[in-house]
Biotite code that builds the C-alpha atoms (Angstrom):
import biotite.structure as struc

atoms = struc.array([
    struc.Atom([-0.001, 0.001, 0.001], chain_id="A", res_id=1, res_name="UNK", atom_name="CA", element="C"),
    struc.Atom([2.884, 2.358, 0.728], chain_id="A", res_id=2, res_name="UNK", atom_name="CA", element="C"),
    struc.Atom([4.092, 2.028, -2.863], chain_id="A", res_id=3, res_name="UNK", atom_name="CA", element="C"),
    struc.Atom([0.696, 3.057, -4.232], chain_id="A", res_id=4, res_name="UNK", atom_name="CA", element="C"),
    struc.Atom([0.603, 6.060, -1.887], chain_id="A", res_id=5, res_name="UNK", atom_name="CA", element="C"),
    struc.Atom([4.098, 7.087, -2.956], chain_id="A", res_id=6, res_name="UNK", atom_name="CA", element="C"),
    struc.Atom([3.154, 6.778, -6.615], chain_id="A", res_id=7, res_name="UNK", atom_name="CA", element="C"),
    struc.Atom([0.007, 8.838, -6.098], chain_id="A", res_id=8, res_name="UNK", atom_name="CA", element="C"),
    struc.Atom([1.976, 11.494, -4.194], chain_id="A", res_id=9, res_name="UNK", atom_name="CA", element="C"),
    struc.Atom([4.608, 11.744, -6.961], chain_id="A", res_id=10, res_name="UNK", atom_name="CA", element="C"),
    struc.Atom([1.940, 11.845, -9.675], chain_id="A", res_id=11, res_name="UNK", atom_name="CA", element="C"),
    struc.Atom([0.033, 14.586, -7.872], chain_id="A", res_id=12, res_name="UNK", atom_name="CA", element="C"),
    struc.Atom([3.211, 16.625, -7.435], chain_id="A", res_id=13, res_name="UNK", atom_name="CA", element="C"),
    struc.Atom([4.138, 16.253, -11.109], chain_id="A", res_id=14, res_name="UNK", atom_name="CA", element="C"),
    struc.Atom([0.651, 17.283, -12.248], chain_id="A", res_id=15, res_name="UNK", atom_name="CA", element="C"),
    struc.Atom([0.404, 20.322, -9.974], chain_id="A", res_id=16, res_name="UNK", atom_name="CA", element="C"),
    struc.Atom([3.936, 21.726, -9.968], chain_id="A", res_id=17, res_name="UNK", atom_name="CA", element="C"),
    struc.Atom([5.200, 24.461, -12.246], chain_id="A", res_id=18, res_name="UNK", atom_name="CA", element="C"),
    struc.Atom([6.254, 22.758, -15.509], chain_id="A", res_id=19, res_name="UNK", atom_name="CA", element="C"),
    struc.Atom([9.531, 24.707, -15.526], chain_id="A", res_id=20, res_name="UNK", atom_name="CA", element="C"),
    struc.Atom([10.536, 23.628, -12.016], chain_id="A", res_id=21, res_name="UNK", atom_name="CA", element="C"),
    struc.Atom([12.149, 20.297, -13.041], chain_id="A", res_id=22, res_name="UNK", atom_name="CA", element="C"),
    struc.Atom([14.262, 22.183, -15.613], chain_id="A", res_id=23, res_name="UNK", atom_name="CA", element="C"),
    struc.Atom([15.387, 24.665, -12.977], chain_id="A", res_id=24, res_name="UNK", atom_name="CA", element="C"),
    struc.Atom([16.340, 21.875, -10.590], chain_id="A", res_id=25, res_name="UNK", atom_name="CA", element="C"),
    struc.Atom([18.222, 19.956, -13.296], chain_id="A", res_id=26, res_name="UNK", atom_name="CA", element="C"),
    struc.Atom([20.160, 23.042, -14.425], chain_id="A", res_id=27, res_name="UNK", atom_name="CA", element="C"),
    struc.Atom([20.975, 23.961, -10.824], chain_id="A", res_id=28, res_name="UNK", atom_name="CA", element="C"),
    struc.Atom([22.321, 20.463, -10.194], chain_id="A", res_id=29, res_name="UNK", atom_name="CA", element="C"),
    struc.Atom([24.388, 20.568, -13.415], chain_id="A", res_id=30, res_name="UNK", atom_name="CA", element="C"),
    struc.Atom([25.774, 23.984, -12.555], chain_id="A", res_id=31, res_name="UNK", atom_name="CA", element="C"),
    struc.Atom([26.738, 22.941, -9.042], chain_id="A", res_id=32, res_name="UNK", atom_name="CA", element="C"),
    struc.Atom([28.462, 19.788, -10.263], chain_id="A", res_id=33, res_name="UNK", atom_name="CA", element="C"),
    struc.Atom([30.536, 21.686, -12.842], chain_id="A", res_id=34, res_name="UNK", atom_name="CA", element="C"),
    struc.Atom([31.503, 24.560, -10.546], chain_id="A", res_id=35, res_name="UNK", atom_name="CA", element="C"),
    struc.Atom([29.531, 27.116, -12.561], chain_id="A", res_id=36, res_name="UNK", atom_name="CA", element="C"),
    struc.Atom([28.090, 30.284, -11.085], chain_id="A", res_id=37, res_name="UNK", atom_name="CA", element="C"),
    struc.Atom([24.704, 31.892, -11.556], chain_id="A", res_id=38, res_name="UNK", atom_name="CA", element="C"),
    struc.Atom([24.377, 34.702, -14.098], chain_id="A", res_id=39, res_name="UNK", atom_name="CA", element="C"),
    struc.Atom([23.332, 37.113, -11.364], chain_id="A", res_id=40, res_name="UNK", atom_name="CA", element="C"),
    struc.Atom([26.669, 36.479, -9.631], chain_id="A", res_id=41, res_name="UNK", atom_name="CA", element="C"),
    struc.Atom([28.711, 37.473, -12.722], chain_id="A", res_id=42, res_name="UNK", atom_name="CA", element="C"),
    struc.Atom([30.267, 40.925, -12.896], chain_id="A", res_id=43, res_name="UNK", atom_name="CA", element="C"),
    struc.Atom([29.540, 43.519, -15.554], chain_id="A", res_id=44, res_name="UNK", atom_name="CA", element="C"),
    struc.Atom([31.928, 43.120, -18.483], chain_id="A", res_id=45, res_name="UNK", atom_name="CA", element="C"),
    struc.Atom([33.015, 39.657, -17.361], chain_id="A", res_id=46, res_name="UNK", atom_name="CA", element="C"),
    struc.Atom([33.373, 37.132, -20.172], chain_id="A", res_id=47, res_name="UNK", atom_name="CA", element="C"),
    struc.Atom([31.234, 34.079, -19.488], chain_id="A", res_id=48, res_name="UNK", atom_name="CA", element="C"),
    struc.Atom([30.166, 30.849, -21.124], chain_id="A", res_id=49, res_name="UNK", atom_name="CA", element="C"),
    struc.Atom([26.501, 30.003, -20.813], chain_id="A", res_id=50, res_name="UNK", atom_name="CA", element="C"),
    struc.Atom([24.769, 26.635, -20.854], chain_id="A", res_id=51, res_name="UNK", atom_name="CA", element="C"),
    struc.Atom([21.036, 26.075, -20.779], chain_id="A", res_id=52, res_name="UNK", atom_name="CA", element="C"),
    struc.Atom([18.170, 28.119, -22.141], chain_id="A", res_id=53, res_name="UNK", atom_name="CA", element="C"),
    struc.Atom([18.335, 31.903, -22.392], chain_id="A", res_id=54, res_name="UNK", atom_name="CA", element="C"),
    struc.Atom([14.849, 33.295, -21.966], chain_id="A", res_id=55, res_name="UNK", atom_name="CA", element="C"),
    struc.Atom([15.452, 36.999, -22.328], chain_id="A", res_id=56, res_name="UNK", atom_name="CA", element="C"),
    struc.Atom([18.166, 39.558, -22.889], chain_id="A", res_id=57, res_name="UNK", atom_name="CA", element="C"),
    struc.Atom([18.021, 43.136, -21.715], chain_id="A", res_id=58, res_name="UNK", atom_name="CA", element="C"),
    struc.Atom([20.167, 45.571, -23.644], chain_id="A", res_id=59, res_name="UNK", atom_name="CA", element="C"),
    struc.Atom([20.858, 48.985, -22.126], chain_id="A", res_id=60, res_name="UNK", atom_name="CA", element="C"),
    struc.Atom([22.649, 51.972, -23.581], chain_id="A", res_id=61, res_name="UNK", atom_name="CA", element="C"),
    struc.Atom([26.268, 52.660, -22.650], chain_id="A", res_id=62, res_name="UNK", atom_name="CA", element="C"),
    struc.Atom([25.213, 55.435, -20.275], chain_id="A", res_id=63, res_name="UNK", atom_name="CA", element="C"),
    struc.Atom([23.441, 52.981, -17.937], chain_id="A", res_id=64, res_name="UNK", atom_name="CA", element="C"),
])
């Protein structure tokens, strides 16, 4: 019976969670295992290599 309850719990979680959450968790795990840092932790002008999906880019003028 415990197996059925566990299955139901996992199924309910998968059906009700944000569909992007598993991607976020997977990318976070990959980043941690490779020693990468989050984009927000990078410095302005720093050259970086990105992996994963880029959702948006904000481009500001040089005076910003």
